C-alpha positions in Angstrom: 32.5 130.6 61.7 34.5 133.6 60.5 36.1 135.9 62.9 34.2 139.1 63.8 35.4 142.5 62.8 35.8 144.8 65.8 35.8 148.0 63.7 32.4 147.4 62.2 29.5 149.4 63.5 26.2 147.6 63.2 22.9 147.8 64.8 22.5 144.7 67.0 18.9 145.2 68.2 19.9 148.1 70.4 18.6 151.6 70.1 20.7 154.1 68.2 21.8 157.0 70.5 20.3 160.4 69.8 22.5 163.4 70.4 20.9 166.5 71.8 22.8 169.7 72.3 21.5 171.8 75.2 23.1 174.7 77.1 24.3 174.1 80.6 22.3 177.1 82.0 18.7 177.3 82.8 17.8 179.8 80.1 16.2 177.2 77.9 13.8 175.9 80.6 11.2 178.6 80.9 8.5 178.4 83.5 5.0 179.7 83.6 6.0 182.4 86.1 8.4 184.1 83.8 7.1 186.7 81.5 6.9 186.0 77.8 9.4 188.8 77.0 12.0 187.4 79.2 11.6 184.0 77.7 11.9 185.5 74.2 15.1 187.3 75.1 16.6 184.1 76.6 15.8 182.2 73.5 17.4 184.8 71.3 20.5 184.8 73.4 20.8 181.0 73.2 20.4 181.0 69.4 23.1 183.6 68.9 26.1 182.5 66.7 28.6 182.6 69.6 26.3 180.5 71.9 25.7 177.9 69.1 29.4 177.8 68.3 30.1 177.0 72.0 27.4 174.3 72.2 28.5 172.4 69.1 32.2 172.7 69.8 34.3 169.4 69.4 34.9 169.2 73.2 31.2 169.5 73.9 30.3 166.8 71.4 33.0 164.5 72.8 31.6 164.9 76.3 28.1 164.1 75.1 29.3 161.0 73.2 31.2 159.8 76.3 28.1 160.2 78.5 26.0 158.2 76.0 28.6 155.4 75.7 28.8 155.2 79.5 25.1 154.8 79.9 25.0 152.1 77.1 28.0 150.3 78.6 26.4 150.3 82.1 23.2 148.8 80.7 25.1 146.2 78.6 27.3 145.3 81.5 24.3 144.7 83.7 22.8 142.4 81.0 26.1 140.6 80.7 26.3 140.1 84.5 22.8 138.7 84.6 23.6 136.3 81.7 26.8 135.2 83.4 25.0 134.6 86.7 22.3 132.5 85.0 25.0 130.4 83.2 26.9 130.0 86.5 23.8 128.8 88.3 23.0 126.3 85.5 26.5 124.9 85.5 26.5 124.6 89.3 23.2 122.8 89.4 24.3 120.4 86.6 27.6 119.7 88.3 25.8 118.8 91.6 23.5 116.5 89.7 26.4 114.8 88.0 28.2 114.5 91.4 25.2 112.6 92.7 25.1 110.3 89.6 28.8 109.7 89.0 30.4 107.5 91.8 33.0 109.3 93.8 36.6 108.3 93.8 37.1 109.3 97.4 38.2 106.3 99.5 40.0 105.9 102.8 43.7 106.6 102.6 44.6 103.5 104.6 42.8 101.1 102.2 45.0 99.9 99.4 43.7 100.7 95.9 44.6 98.8 92.8 43.4 101.6 90.5 46.4 103.9 89.8 44.0 106.6 88.6 42.1 106.9 91.9 42.2 110.1 93.9 44.6 108.8 96.6 47.1 107.7 94.0 46.9 110.8 91.8 46.2 114.3 93.2 44.2 115.8 90.4 40.9 117.9 90.3 37.7 116.0 90.3 35.3 116.0 87.4 33.6 119.3 86.8 31.6 120.5 83.8 32.9 124.1 83.8 36.5 122.9 84.1 36.0 120.3 81.4 34.5 122.8 79.0 37.2 125.3 79.7 40.0 122.8 79.3 38.5 121.4 76.1 38.2 124.9 74.6 41.8 125.7 75.5 43.0 122.3 74.3 41.2 122.5 71.0 42.6 126.0 70.4 46.2 124.8 70.8 46.1 121.3 69.3 46.4 122.6 65.7 50.2 122.2 65.8 49.9 118.4 66.3 47.5 118.1 63.4 49.8 120.0 61.1 52.7 117.7 62.1 50.4 114.7 61.5 49.5 115.9 58.0 53.1 116.5 57.1 54.0 113.0 58.2 51.2 111.6 56.0 52.4 113.6 53.0 56.0 112.5 53.7 55.3 108.8 53.9 52.8 108.7 51.0 55.3 110.2 48.6 53.3 113.4 47.9 56.6 115.1 47.2 59.2 112.5 46.3 62.1 114.9 47.0 61.0 115.3 50.6 60.7 111.5 51.1 64.1 110.8 49.5 65.7 113.5 51.7 64.2 111.8 54.7 65.5 108.4 53.6 69.0 109.9 53.1 69.0 111.2 56.6 67.6 107.9 57.9 70.4 106.1 56.0 73.1 108.2 57.7 71.6 107.6 61.1 71.4 103.8 60.5 75.0 103.7 59.4 76.2 105.9 62.2 73.7 105.8 65.2 75.7 108.4 67.1 74.2 111.0 64.7 71.0 110.6 66.7 72.4 113.2 69.1 72.7 115.7 66.2 69.2 115.1 64.9 67.2 117.2 67.5 69.7 120.1 67.2 69.5 120.0 63.4 65.7 119.8 63.5 65.6 122.8 65.8 67.9 124.8 63.5 66.3 124.0 60.1 62.6 123.7 61.1 62.2 126.3 63.8 64.9 129.0 63.7 65.5 129.3 60.0 61.8 129.8 59.1 61.5 132.3 62.0 64.5 134.3 60.6 63.1 134.2 57.1 59.7 135.4 58.4 61.4 138.5 59.9 63.5 139.1 56.7 61.0 138.6 53.8 62.1 139.1 50.2 61.1 142.3 48.4 57.9 142.1 46.4 58.3 141.1 42.7 56.1 142.2 39.9 55.9 141.3 36.2 57.8 138.1 36.8 57.0 134.7 35.5 55.3 132.6 38.2 57.7 129.7 37.4 60.7 131.9 38.0 59.2 133.6 41.0 60.0 130.8 43.4 63.6 130.6 42.2 64.0 134.3 42.6 62.6 134.2 46.2 65.3 131.7 47.2 68.0 134.2 46.5 66.1 137.4 47.3 66.0 137.0 51.1 68.0 139.9 52.7 70.4 138.2 55.1 71.8 141.5 56.3 70.2 144.6 57.6 67.4 145.3 60.0 64.3 143.1 60.1 61.5 144.1 57.8 58.6 142.2 59.5 57.5 141.4 63.0 58.3 138.1 64.6 55.9 135.3 64.0 54.0 134.3 67.2 52.1 131.1 67.8 48.7 132.1 69.1 45.8 129.9 70.0 43.0 129.7 67.5 40.2 132.1 68.4 36.9 130.7 69.5 34.3 130.0 66.8 36.9 130.7 64.1 37.7 128.5 61.0 40.9 127.1 62.6 38.9 126.3 65.8 36.4 124.2 63.9 39.2 122.6 61.8 40.8 121.5 65.0 37.5 120.0 66.2 37.2 118.2 62.9 40.7 116.7 63.1 40.2 115.8 66.8 37.0 114.0 65.9 38.8 112.0 63.2 41.7 111.2 65.5 39.3 109.8 68.1 37.8 107.6 65.5 41.2 106.4 64.3 42.3 105.7 67.9 39.2 103.7 68.6 39.6 101.6 65.5 43.3 101.0 66.2 42.5 100.1 69.9 39.8 97.6 68.8 42.0 96.1 66.2 45.0 95.6 68.6 42.7 94.2 71.3 41.0 91.8 68.9 44.3 90.5 67.5 46.6 90.4 70.5 44.3 89.8 73.5 43.1 86.3 72.5 46.8 85.2 72.1 48.0 86.6 75.4 45.2 86.5 78.0 45.2 82.6 78.2 41.5 82.4 77.2 42.8 79.6 75.1 45.5 78.1 77.3 47.0 75.9 74.6 47.6 78.9 72.2 48.9 81.2 74.9 51.2 78.5 76.2 52.6 77.9 72.8 53.2 81.6 72.3 54.8 81.8 75.7 57.2 79.0 74.9 58.0 80.6 71.5 58.8 83.9 73.1 60.9 82.2 75.7 62.8 80.2 73.1 63.4 83.4 71.1 64.5 85.5 74.1 67.1 83.1 75.5 69.4 83.0 72.4 68.9 86.8 71.8 70.0 87.4 75.4 73.3 85.7 74.5 73.9 86.4 70.7 72.1 89.7 70.2 75.4 91.6 69.9 76.3 89.5 66.9 73.3 90.5 64.7 73.8 93.3 62.1 71.3 95.7 63.6 72.3 98.6 61.4 71.7 96.7 58.2 68.4 95.3 59.5 67.1 98.7 60.4 68.3 100.2 57.1 66.8 97.6 54.9 63.6 97.4 57.0 63.1 101.2 56.9 63.6 101.5 53.1 61.3 98.6 52.5 58.5 99.9 54.8 58.7 103.4 53.3 58.9 102.1 49.7 55.7 100.1 50.2 53.9 103.4 50.6 54.7 104.6 47.1 51.6 104.8 44.9 53.1 102.8 42.1 54.3 100.0 44.4 50.8 99.8 45.9 49.2 99.6 42.4 51.6 96.9 41.2 51.0 94.8 44.4 47.2 95.0 43.9 47.5 94.0 40.2 49.9 91.1 40.9 47.6 89.4 43.4 50.0 89.7 46.3 47.1 90.1 48.8 45.8 86.7 47.9 49.2 85.1 48.2 49.7 86.7 51.6 46.3 85.3 52.8 47.3 81.8 51.6 50.6 81.9 53.4 49.0 83.2 56.5 46.5 80.4 56.4 49.2 77.8 56.0 51.1 79.3 59.0 48.0 79.1 61.1 47.4 75.5 60.2 51.0 74.6 61.1 50.7 76.4 64.4 47.5 74.6 65.2 49.0 71.3 64.4 52.0 72.0 66.6 49.7 73.0 69.4 47.5 69.9 69.1 50.5 67.5 69.0 53.1 69.0 71.3 51.3 71.2 73.8 50.0 69.2 76.8 48.5 71.4 79.4 48.2 69.0 82.3 47.5 65.3 83.1 44.4 64.0 84.9 43.6 66.0 88.0 44.6 64.6 91.3 41.9 63.0 93.4 41.8 62.5 97.1 39.2 61.2 99.6 37.7 63.4 102.3 36.4 61.9 105.6 33.3 63.3 107.1 32.2 62.0 110.5 28.6 62.0 111.7 28.7 62.9 115.3 25.8 61.5 117.4 24.8 61.5 121.1 23.0 58.9 123.1 19.5 59.6 124.3 18.9 58.3 127.8 15.8 60.3 129.0 13.2 58.0 127.6 14.6 54.7 128.9 15.2 56.2 132.4 11.6 57.5 132.6 9.9 54.2 131.6 12.2 52.1 133.9 11.4 54.3 136.9 7.6 53.7 136.3 8.1 49.9 136.1 7.4 49.4 132.4 9.7 47.4 130.2 11.2 49.1 127.2 11.8 47.3 123.9 15.4 47.7 122.8 14.4 47.9 119.1 12.0 50.8 119.7 14.3 52.8 121.9 16.0 55.6 120.1 19.6 55.3 121.4 21.3 58.1 119.3 20.4 61.4 117.7 22.4 63.5 115.2 24.5 66.4 116.5 26.5 67.5 113.4 28.8 66.5 110.6 32.5 67.2 111.3 35.9 66.5 109.9 37.1 65.5 113.4 35.8 62.2 114.9 35.7 63.9 118.3 37.0 60.9 120.2 37.1 60.7 124.0 40.8 61.5 124.1 40.4 64.5 121.8 41.8 67.6 123.4 38.7 69.6 122.6 36.4 67.0 124.1 38.6 66.7 127.2 38.5 70.5 127.7 34.7 70.5 127.3 34.6 72.4 124.0 31.9 71.8 121.4 32.8 70.1 118.1 33.1 72.2 114.9 30.9 71.3 112.0 27.5 71.7 110.3 24.1 70.2 111.0 23.2 69.8 107.4 24.9 67.4 105.1 24.5 69.8 102.1 26.6 72.4 103.8 29.8 70.4 103.8 32.4 72.3 101.7 35.6 70.9 100.1 39.0 72.0 101.3 40.3 75.3 100.0 41.6 75.0 96.5 39.7 71.8 95.7 36.4 70.9 94.2 34.0 67.9 94.4 34.6 65.5 91.5 31.4 63.5 92.4 28.0 64.4 93.7 27.4 61.2 95.6 28.7 60.2 99.0 29.9 56.6 99.8 29.0 55.2 103.2 31.7 53.2 104.9 30.0 50.2 106.3 33.3 48.5 107.4 34.0 50.8 110.3 35.8 48.1 112.4 39.1 48.5 110.6 39.6 52.2 111.1 38.1 52.1 114.6 40.7 49.5 115.5 43.5 51.4 113.8 42.7 54.5 115.7 41.8 52.8 119.0 38.3 54.2 119.0 35.5 52.3 120.7 32.6 54.8 120.5 32.4 55.6 116.8 30.0 53.6 114.7 30.2 54.9 111.1 32.0 57.3 108.8 31.3 58.7 105.4 33.8 59.3 102.7 33.5 61.3 99.5 35.9 61.5 96.6 37.3 65.0 96.0 
């Protein structure tokens, strides 16, 4: 987890280079063809003090070391390249696998999309594992500033240092009494929290010795040299190095923030969604009426309310409730139990109001639907037997057969029948559907046996029966 030291020289499973000093000429490489005397003379010449001094000179040693380092770097660079290629191939194969598994966001540009995060609505790169890992590493290395700000806010509102909290409340009071000071707040924060610490970092106080630690901080306040050249370099904000302590601290804080956000999201959804999504229409309707009744007078009389006093008192009360002594006294006094009882009474009152005064709708409207059974007369059987000379019993002769069920009686004067078109309907009684926006209230059909009335009213002479169903 600690950062590595670049200046350290350690053996990391690699061979230690061996330095060999050899002359550049060929006098030290004897062959079998040379006489022994000549080899002896050459060896004596190479071992002479002047020759040895030339071979072990600093420039010569530097050249040998550079050659060894070049060979080592070439071998290590080859290994690094092979490792990089293997990692690249693995990430590519994994990315292709995930592209097959994860559904694509690509859709036709002409088709309307309700999702505002889809590819046509937002031009952003698609999901990629290398890009995701790189972005997470860069984000985690730079998110430390947000966590530092979060910790400072926690210390501020939990009264870790009462002087800081009281100073914040004083500034908050001035802003509540004069809201135009909000324009000064960003500029003052930039001066006091960014520029002044940066100047003090470049002009540090001189070191103190043999001073009481209690008095040291007071001396430092007056020991900053406000004139003269800077004594220290400017402080730069750098990303946390990979695998460093700060990097893992950021990962820890990011993990805890994700857990806090998940709990907050679940709490908000579980408490607000049942009241506003009309899953219980009576409760949501009552809340809708209450918000409407509150919004109408506020729209007219909101300028008469003392907003400065309300924000001032509300801010002081909210921040004071975070003091440890106030929390301890509330726990000892049983205020939590009292709050639960008051909340239960309010819920009972709201439920009684909803049960007595909220009426969603009256009995649903009912209407009747006419379905006509269209039949056609069968004449083939009677004509065949009459041509052969046999008599046909009128009771046994099938005069009509079912064609379909339709909402149109298809009378002789119907325009569709006059033009020769076929009627529209269904052959099966179970396929009859209610009109759009309606549902069947009963599962049984009622057969209308008194067909003479509506036949006479509509001047029809060919229809026999009609069926009606309540809907």
